[in-house]
Legacy VTK file of the C-alpha trace (Angstrom):
# vtk DataFile Version 3.0
C-alpha trace
ASCII
DATASET POLYDATA
POINTS 575 float
88.022 47.561 27.929
91.568 48.694 27.188
92.332 52.126 28.528
93.531 54.818 26.251
96.798 55.162 28.118
97.708 51.541 27.507
96.818 51.554 23.803
98.453 54.866 22.731
101.552 56.076 24.510
101.633 59.663 25.666
105.152 60.750 26.817
104.120 64.277 27.735
107.166 64.927 29.968
109.718 64.362 27.158
111.926 67.382 26.274
112.170 67.485 22.479
115.134 69.901 22.501
117.313 67.201 24.055
116.780 64.947 21.022
116.429 67.359 18.079
119.066 70.088 18.032
118.271 71.481 14.564
115.569 73.741 13.230
114.295 72.641 9.835
115.366 74.945 6.991
115.575 74.576 3.241
119.160 73.288 3.477
119.117 70.661 6.246
116.014 68.509 5.731
117.854 65.170 5.592
119.727 65.800 8.820
116.632 67.149 10.590
114.601 64.172 9.334
117.134 61.759 10.835
116.858 63.330 14.286
113.046 63.580 14.295
112.550 59.995 13.089
114.919 58.737 15.787
112.891 60.548 18.452
109.460 59.353 17.264
110.634 55.783 16.717
112.162 55.637 20.206
108.696 56.343 21.673
107.037 53.666 19.485
104.958 56.314 17.685
106.344 55.982 14.151
102.995 54.667 12.868
101.389 58.082 13.379
103.491 59.688 10.593
103.673 56.618 8.331
99.881 55.999 8.375
100.088 52.501 9.859
98.511 53.745 13.095
95.323 55.202 11.675
92.582 56.974 13.595
89.946 54.627 15.132
86.267 54.978 14.269
84.328 57.724 15.990
81.597 55.352 17.324
81.435 51.792 18.446
78.469 49.525 19.233
77.163 49.417 22.769
77.433 45.843 24.084
74.476 46.307 26.426
71.989 47.186 23.731
71.777 47.692 19.995
72.722 51.413 20.107
76.143 53.035 19.404
78.423 55.006 21.696
81.469 57.353 21.262
84.749 55.468 20.822
87.074 56.321 23.769
90.157 55.231 21.722
89.593 58.119 19.315
90.211 60.674 22.031
93.395 58.864 23.118
94.633 58.595 19.524
93.874 62.271 18.862
95.735 63.290 22.003
98.872 61.322 21.065
98.703 62.489 17.435
98.591 66.121 18.584
101.677 65.448 20.723
103.632 64.076 17.736
102.483 67.039 15.661
103.700 69.396 18.397
107.136 67.709 18.380
107.432 68.277 14.647
106.228 71.877 14.583
108.448 72.763 17.553
111.582 71.837 15.573
110.969 73.744 12.332
111.767 77.323 11.387
109.197 80.066 10.902
109.611 79.731 7.142
108.758 76.021 7.285
105.947 76.595 9.770
103.981 78.464 7.138
103.890 75.280 5.063
101.848 73.337 7.661
99.377 75.970 8.821
95.819 74.512 8.877
96.886 70.841 8.858
95.354 68.792 11.671
97.189 65.473 11.924
100.887 64.656 12.292
100.683 62.526 9.123
99.509 65.518 7.079
102.237 67.722 8.575
104.953 65.141 7.835
103.835 64.644 4.235
103.677 68.395 3.635
107.213 68.947 4.941
108.593 65.984 2.982
107.020 67.179 -0.240
108.255 70.737 0.315
111.855 70.107 1.396
113.030 66.680 0.279
113.349 67.805 -3.344
115.075 71.016 -2.235
117.637 68.971 -0.275
118.435 66.862 -3.316
118.900 69.950 -5.458
121.038 71.464 -2.691
123.198 68.345 -2.676
123.846 68.562 -6.428
124.566 72.286 -6.138
127.144 71.817 -3.350
128.853 68.879 -5.071
129.220 70.909 -8.260
130.536 73.860 -6.280
133.078 71.621 -4.545
134.378 70.169 -7.806
134.684 73.552 -9.529
136.223 75.454 -6.597
139.500 77.202 -7.586
142.081 79.042 -5.509
142.823 81.729 -8.118
143.991 84.928 -6.372
142.705 84.254 -2.853
145.042 83.144 -0.082
145.606 79.495 0.674
144.002 79.865 4.111
140.814 81.326 2.622
140.691 78.640 -0.068
140.949 75.807 2.482
138.381 77.512 4.718
135.857 77.844 1.855
136.490 74.259 0.748
135.853 72.931 4.261
132.721 75.070 4.582
131.235 73.442 1.479
132.100 69.969 2.818
130.433 70.854 6.122
127.308 71.998 4.285
127.117 68.624 2.545
127.536 66.872 5.884
124.688 68.999 7.245
122.263 67.502 4.732
123.516 63.990 5.408
125.753 63.654 2.324
129.312 63.427 3.589
132.115 63.605 1.000
134.498 60.603 0.837
138.026 61.405 2.009
139.715 60.514 -1.300
137.366 62.780 -3.262
138.088 65.670 -0.898
141.844 65.202 -1.414
141.507 65.062 -5.212
139.142 68.039 -5.499
141.256 70.167 -3.140
144.488 69.492 -5.067
142.694 70.033 -8.376
141.573 73.491 -7.275
145.032 74.727 -6.227
146.084 75.648 -9.742
149.350 75.432 -11.731
151.457 77.107 -9.020
151.068 73.976 -6.881
151.439 71.487 -9.738
154.599 69.843 -8.356
153.057 69.529 -4.888
149.804 68.069 -6.257
151.676 65.527 -8.389
153.707 64.368 -5.395
150.633 64.059 -3.167
148.636 62.009 -5.696
151.311 59.323 -5.875
150.369 56.203 -3.871
149.868 56.106 -0.996
147.628 59.164 -1.192
147.471 60.962 2.195
144.209 61.515 3.994
142.534 64.909 3.956
143.558 65.620 7.557
147.201 64.751 6.761
147.169 66.781 3.539
146.255 70.124 5.130
149.413 70.519 7.325
151.598 69.372 4.416
150.022 72.022 2.202
150.567 74.737 4.818
154.214 73.680 5.216
154.703 73.891 1.448
153.215 77.392 1.416
155.419 78.557 4.321
158.515 77.245 2.554
157.624 79.172 -0.602
157.173 82.327 1.452
160.502 81.843 3.259
162.283 81.443 -0.081
160.706 84.696 -1.223
161.709 86.455 1.998
165.309 85.268 1.640
165.820 87.240 -1.562
168.680 89.722 -1.214
169.659 92.863 -3.048
172.250 92.339 -5.807
175.802 93.227 -4.800
178.962 93.490 -6.834
181.107 90.419 -6.314
184.428 89.374 -7.764
183.100 85.839 -8.181
182.574 83.371 -10.982
181.836 79.684 -11.413
182.310 77.966 -14.756
183.381 74.573 -15.996
186.385 74.051 -18.250
184.283 72.787 -21.163
183.826 75.913 -23.274
184.851 77.254 -26.596
187.756 79.209 -25.137
189.774 76.273 -23.906
190.924 75.346 -20.439
193.205 77.589 -18.426
194.336 77.867 -14.833
191.500 79.277 -12.767
190.184 79.745 -9.262
186.820 79.908 -7.575
185.297 81.910 -4.768
185.516 79.348 -2.021
188.421 81.047 -0.291
190.778 78.258 0.721
190.255 75.913 -2.214
192.208 76.265 -5.447
190.745 74.297 -8.337
190.865 74.156 -12.084
187.166 75.002 -12.504
186.124 78.577 -11.937
186.755 82.049 -13.248
188.979 82.357 -16.316
191.584 85.106 -16.409
190.811 85.969 -20.024
187.174 86.593 -19.133
187.718 89.212 -16.432
187.417 92.239 -18.774
184.157 90.791 -20.104
182.855 90.200 -16.594
183.773 93.696 -15.438
182.062 95.209 -18.450
178.921 93.234 -17.658
178.685 94.468 -14.074
175.674 96.667 -13.434
173.577 97.834 -10.548
169.872 97.147 -10.707
167.036 96.837 -8.248
165.034 93.607 -8.165
161.836 95.601 -8.724
160.942 98.576 -10.865
161.283 100.933 -7.898
157.895 102.512 -8.584
155.669 103.549 -5.671
152.009 104.354 -6.265
150.449 106.897 -3.859
147.253 105.425 -2.411
144.804 107.431 -0.328
142.900 104.266 0.598
145.885 102.399 2.067
146.525 102.757 5.788
150.133 101.492 5.550
152.942 101.269 3.001
152.846 97.923 1.159
155.360 96.074 -1.024
155.703 92.554 -2.398
159.527 92.552 -2.362
161.210 92.021 1.039
164.590 92.521 -0.616
164.181 96.326 -0.697
163.566 96.554 3.060
165.936 96.920 5.976
165.310 95.673 9.522
163.159 92.885 8.074
161.353 90.905 10.772
158.385 88.501 10.908
154.969 90.044 11.466
153.490 88.773 14.733
150.065 90.396 14.569
146.777 88.883 13.420
145.873 91.609 10.899
145.640 91.082 7.158
145.204 93.265 4.087
141.683 93.496 2.638
141.593 94.261 -1.082
138.744 95.458 -3.271
137.239 92.026 -3.936
136.985 91.337 -0.213
139.848 88.852 -0.059
142.205 88.859 2.920
145.951 88.866 2.084
148.466 87.691 4.717
151.354 89.818 6.043
154.441 87.630 6.611
157.027 90.385 7.304
157.495 94.092 8.017
160.466 96.423 7.642
161.698 99.880 6.697
162.457 101.248 3.231
164.376 104.156 1.743
163.293 105.602 -1.579
165.227 108.189 -3.546
162.831 110.329 -5.587
165.478 113.105 -5.522
169.071 113.372 -4.375
167.817 113.016 -0.800
166.113 109.914 0.540
162.611 109.480 1.894
162.324 106.988 4.760
159.273 104.747 4.964
158.648 103.055 8.303
156.550 99.999 9.085
156.305 98.804 5.477
154.170 95.658 5.175
155.337 92.772 2.979
152.362 91.282 1.095
153.525 88.733 -1.544
150.217 88.819 -3.441
150.403 92.582 -4.032
151.837 93.358 -7.479
152.688 97.055 -6.940
154.430 99.070 -4.239
151.781 101.202 -2.514
152.708 104.475 -0.796
150.171 105.265 1.918
149.314 108.965 1.771
147.842 108.939 5.267
150.862 107.238 6.856
153.396 109.472 5.077
151.606 112.661 6.149
151.584 111.336 9.721
155.290 110.430 9.691
156.360 113.694 8.008
154.927 117.186 8.277
154.093 117.224 4.574
151.189 117.456 2.148
150.346 116.198 -1.375
149.289 118.245 -4.406
147.734 116.344 -7.336
146.925 117.643 -10.832
146.362 116.128 -14.271
150.120 115.910 -14.958
151.406 114.463 -11.696
151.838 115.290 -8.042
154.313 116.801 -5.598
155.036 116.216 -1.918
155.914 119.421 -0.030
157.149 120.205 3.442
154.286 121.543 5.536
156.357 124.345 7.119
158.838 125.402 4.423
156.754 124.346 1.382
159.932 122.900 -0.095
159.385 120.081 -2.609
160.383 116.766 -1.030
159.436 114.550 -3.963
157.481 114.643 -7.189
155.887 112.061 -9.421
154.248 111.726 -12.791
150.930 110.417 -14.072
151.223 107.293 -16.226
148.239 105.417 -17.682
145.917 107.087 -15.206
148.063 106.241 -12.167
150.246 108.558 -10.106
153.758 107.094 -9.938
156.704 108.027 -7.718
159.921 106.946 -9.454
163.392 106.456 -8.037
165.879 109.053 -9.195
168.357 107.586 -11.727
171.293 106.036 -9.913
174.646 107.268 -11.166
177.177 104.472 -10.928
180.879 105.124 -11.276
182.993 102.013 -11.595
186.707 101.747 -12.187
188.845 98.670 -12.612
191.691 100.532 -10.932
191.876 99.745 -7.254
193.828 101.471 -4.556
197.189 99.764 -4.132
197.400 98.164 -0.674
199.500 95.508 1.009
198.921 91.763 0.756
197.400 91.512 4.247
194.604 93.903 3.230
193.807 91.851 0.113
193.976 88.681 2.213
191.235 90.079 4.462
189.138 91.484 1.601
189.011 88.196 -0.284
187.925 86.119 2.708
191.332 84.877 3.957
192.326 82.676 0.989
195.567 80.717 0.878
198.714 82.492 -0.399
198.595 80.761 -3.792
195.356 82.569 -4.667
196.869 85.965 -3.842
199.928 85.056 -5.903
197.679 84.059 -8.811
195.705 87.325 -8.658
198.858 89.425 -8.377
200.648 87.589 -11.174
197.689 88.038 -13.544
197.345 91.728 -12.544
193.856 91.341 -11.103
195.015 93.124 -7.938
197.949 95.395 -7.165
200.055 94.876 -4.062
202.479 97.591 -2.961
204.376 95.358 -0.555
204.322 91.846 0.750
203.307 91.835 4.400
203.845 89.213 7.037
202.287 85.896 6.036
200.990 85.266 9.557
197.247 85.920 9.949
195.898 85.737 13.478
192.312 85.070 12.298
193.435 82.139 10.143
195.478 80.709 13.003
192.556 80.933 15.416
190.117 79.400 12.926
192.433 76.440 12.285
193.064 75.740 15.966
191.326 72.519 17.004
191.721 73.005 20.781
192.483 75.658 23.357
196.085 76.180 24.542
197.187 75.048 28.001
197.368 77.633 30.730
200.926 78.536 31.812
201.990 76.872 35.053
203.704 78.802 37.852
204.775 75.651 39.727
208.559 75.209 39.921
210.844 73.105 42.060
212.807 74.952 44.767
215.737 72.517 45.036
217.676 70.499 42.445
216.336 67.034 41.525
212.981 67.708 43.237
211.356 66.938 39.890
212.869 65.351 36.792
211.141 65.476 33.378
212.021 62.692 30.956
211.393 62.000 27.286
212.458 59.049 25.152
212.784 59.774 21.422
213.232 57.512 18.417
213.762 55.702 16.225
215.798 58.082 14.100
215.415 57.688 10.316
219.238 57.573 9.976
221.701 55.755 12.248
224.532 57.708 13.800
228.132 56.743 13.071
228.088 54.799 16.352
224.808 53.030 15.524
222.671 55.077 17.939
218.980 55.194 16.955
217.302 56.548 20.157
218.110 59.018 22.864
216.748 59.877 26.317
216.748 63.347 27.837
216.386 64.285 31.507
215.456 67.872 32.463
215.809 69.225 35.996
212.724 71.296 36.858
214.737 73.568 39.195
217.697 74.470 36.983
216.303 73.493 33.560
219.599 71.673 33.003
219.304 68.883 30.433
221.173 65.568 30.185
221.121 63.586 26.923
221.961 59.888 26.630
222.123 58.219 23.178
220.683 54.693 22.989
221.090 51.868 20.532
217.922 50.102 21.724
214.923 51.255 23.719
215.613 48.617 26.341
218.891 50.415 27.160
216.803 53.099 28.877
216.766 51.252 32.221
220.580 50.982 32.369
220.886 54.644 31.422
218.385 55.781 34.072
220.118 53.811 36.834
223.439 55.400 35.799
221.867 58.885 35.612
220.217 58.540 39.030
223.416 57.426 40.758
225.440 60.218 39.159
223.143 63.191 39.877
222.274 62.147 43.431
226.004 61.785 44.201
227.005 65.069 42.572
224.182 67.303 43.878
223.711 65.724 47.290
219.942 65.550 46.640
217.674 62.652 45.781
215.185 62.472 42.932
211.714 62.951 44.450
209.352 63.131 41.416
209.803 61.554 37.972
207.547 63.005 35.205
207.056 61.241 31.862
204.439 60.189 29.353
202.770 56.762 29.341
205.226 55.101 26.966
205.930 51.390 27.260
209.406 51.797 28.811
207.980 54.005 31.580
205.178 51.590 32.503
207.089 48.302 32.684
206.938 46.618 36.056
210.738 46.521 36.383
210.954 50.319 36.178
207.930 50.910 38.428
209.345 48.603 41.120
212.651 50.519 41.055
210.881 53.847 41.585
208.850 52.399 44.459
211.955 51.004 46.198
213.619 54.416 46.031
210.515 56.359 47.127
210.235 58.277 43.832
206.764 59.513 42.844
205.970 58.761 39.197
203.771 61.347 37.400
202.218 60.747 33.974
200.987 63.314 31.462
197.224 63.206 30.795
196.237 60.830 27.966
195.891 62.596 24.634
197.887 65.658 25.809
201.428 64.664 25.038
202.399 68.297 24.533
201.497 68.928 28.181
205.000 67.733 29.120
206.351 71.050 27.976
209.926 70.904 29.244
211.007 67.594 27.784
209.121 68.180 24.520
210.799 71.549 24.167
214.181 70.028 24.827
213.452 67.256 22.330
212.605 69.825 19.660
215.799 71.729 20.477
217.974 68.653 20.032
216.170 67.691 16.813
216.814 71.141 15.399
LINES 1 576
575 0 1 2 3 4 5 6 7 8 9 10 11 12 13 14 15 16 17 18 19 20 21 22 23 24 25 26 27 28 29 30 31 32 33 34 35 36 37 38 39 40 41 42 43 44 45 46 47 48 49 50 51 52 53 54 55 56 57 58 59 60 61 62 63 64 65 66 67 68 69 70 71 72 73 74 75 76 77 78 79 80 81 82 83 84 85 86 87 88 89 90 91 92 93 94 95 96 97 98 99 100 101 102 103 104 105 106 107 108 109 110 111 112 113 114 115 116 117 118 119 120 121 122 123 124 125 126 127 128 129 130 131 132 133 134 135 136 137 138 139 140 141 142 143 144 145 146 147 148 149 150 151 152 153 154 155 156 157 158 159 160 161 162 163 164 165 166 167 168 169 170 171 172 173 174 175 176 177 178 179 180 181 182 183 184 185 186 187 188 189 190 191 192 193 194 195 196 197 198 199 200 201 202 203 204 205 206 207 208 209 210 211 212 213 214 215 216 217 218 219 220 221 222 223 224 225 226 227 228 229 230 231 232 233 234 235 236 237 238 239 240 241 242 243 244 245 246 247 248 249 250 251 252 253 254 255 256 257 258 259 260 261 262 263 264 265 266 267 268 269 270 271 272 273 274 275 276 277 278 279 280 281 282 283 284 285 286 287 288 289 290 291 292 293 294 295 296 297 298 299 300 301 302 303 304 305 306 307 308 309 310 311 312 313 314 315 316 317 318 319 320 321 322 323 324 325 326 327 328 329 330 331 332 333 334 335 336 337 338 339 340 341 342 343 344 345 346 347 348 349 350 351 352 353 354 355 356 357 358 359 360 361 362 363 364 365 366 367 368 369 370 371 372 373 374 375 376 377 378 379 380 381 382 383 384 385 386 387 388 389 390 391 392 393 394 395 396 397 398 399 400 401 402 403 404 405 406 407 408 409 410 411 412 413 414 415 416 417 418 419 420 421 422 423 424 425 426 427 428 429 430 431 432 433 434 435 436 437 438 439 440 441 442 443 444 445 446 447 448 449 450 451 452 453 454 455 456 457 458 459 460 461 462 463 464 465 466 467 468 469 470 471 472 473 474 475 476 477 478 479 480 481 482 483 484 485 486 487 488 489 490 491 492 493 494 495 496 497 498 499 500 501 502 503 504 505 506 507 508 509 510 511 512 513 514 515 516 517 518 519 520 521 522 523 524 525 526 527 528 529 530 531 532 533 534 535 536 537 538 539 540 541 542 543 544 545 546 547 548 549 550 551 552 553 554 555 556 557 558 559 560 561 562 563 564 565 566 567 568 569 570 571 572 573 574
């Protein structure tokens, strides 16, 4: 007779927690079912929950006589069935456990759980898919939107219904809204990026938008204009604001009175600050009104009334002018998604020894010690508002008369023609014409550093001879000379000049010069210094120097002006 252990397996030492990591809930039946079925099937016990391995009869016939006897296989089957039932009940939550109380076999338990949770999982799938398709960014931050979108995708994966990559890309871009329309259009052009590639691109796009917002500057008065010649007033001589350029497209002289009349000073925002007792720091959406602007390096964010977290890209300091005196605000947070400037009551009372008084008409801020009014605000549409004091602007088109060098520096070092144009058209007044040399312009135009002055000098005549060969001259002399050679003594700085009709005459001239000076001065030429011209590098000339023991020095390549003495003498003779 077959033993019970050989007919029905009984892996009592198996640790279920190593195979099934989930507890069955109303949201993860499909995933839990996959793990449990894999475990039971691996032990060859799947028939217990499918019904194919049914319970044997309670009695069997006795082969020795005509009576019946208890079936030993029933006890083995019951033991294994209770083990499978224990595996299932050990991996379900307390909520699900109440569904199977009183059931005896693993088949009954499995059917009860399937009937209770399989339909719920299908409804959960439809609910999550609909939520994913209808998800919108609206007013929440991009980080929160991506986090919520991924959470919904993970919930679908948890019930065994993963979302295809292309659908995730389309639904995510569709939920961004009209602000990201250009980005979404570019991303949906073939080839469409994967979801993992899309996320960093989206973050980069958001950071660029924030940097453009942070780069906004306060308006300043500028004597600048850019306009094409095609207008209804004709084309006239004009200039632009590029400093050294002088073009025909730019600011028209007949439009200057109109431009000056149109100048005004205005803040990029309304300048209103709303006192807020619930804010722990001053908040603004405009980085242009702050000084000492710097990136925020902390991990904090601003929580608003709907529970959303708003990022803080920058911080800085602000100065508001509710009266003739200013009120300094330190550690102002830049939050682009905030639409109003918020004045933190708690932070201001900590920074200043002051207090607030509110009534139905407005409020005042007073000094805590002197009780002097520091600022006051009104009540508008149910909100307390601190306004900037009106800015009185005095502008005159009459400038102080200064010299041309001052205007040259004020206008960004333009070329003289621009100053002449402005003076001639009476845009500026110059009391005197200063020196045209500008040290800053000279330094900015220099393409290399000057050579250091050399203190080396010969101590005897002819110890070192500098030579330069010049030509051809654009005009022949009356004796048909087109070239000349100069020789400069390093000791005395005395210069000899020899006119030449051809460059090849240099060798005859040098031999004559050498014989003459060595005879007259009773010294021999020791060093000959020249550039690397063709006449100085011919073998005939080099052999002559070697025979006479003369050292030949060359100027460094590309630094012809290093041979200062002969170049200076050449310039003198040319002048």
